[in-house]
C-alpha positions, 0 to 999 in steps of 0.5 A, spaced: 613 381 250 606 383 250 601 385 245 597 392 246 591 393 243 590 398 237 586 403 240 583 406 234 581 399 233 578 398 241 573 404 240 571 401 233 569 396 237 565 399 243 562 403 238 559 397 234 558 393 240 553 400 243 550 401 236 548 394 237 546 393 243 542 401 242 538 397 236 537 391 240 534 395 245 529 398 240 527 392 237 525 390 244 521 395 245 518 395 239 516 387 240 513 390 247 509 395 243 507 390 238 504 386 243 500 392 246 497 393 240 494 386 239 493 385 245 488 392 243 486 389 237 484 383 240 479 386 246 476 390 240 475 385 235 472 379 238 474 374 232 481 375 233 480 371 239 477 366 235 471 365 239 466 366 233 468 361 228 462 356 229 457 357 223 457 364 220 459 370 223 459 377 221 464 382 225 459 388 227 465 392 229 471 391 224 467 386 218 470 379 218 466 374 215 469 367 217 463 365 211 
């Protein structure tokens, strides 16, 4: 005797799995976008790379002051 799956539950499960995959893709896309923006910021503001930490430094671009 075999058990037949409930078609409504199968459809509901498939819908949820599809929605989860879509959300995971959106998150991955946003993480890539965030990484690109951080790289862009680092290219604009040298202190973001931590290379100006010795002594007193004020960034002429964004006003960052490590004093």
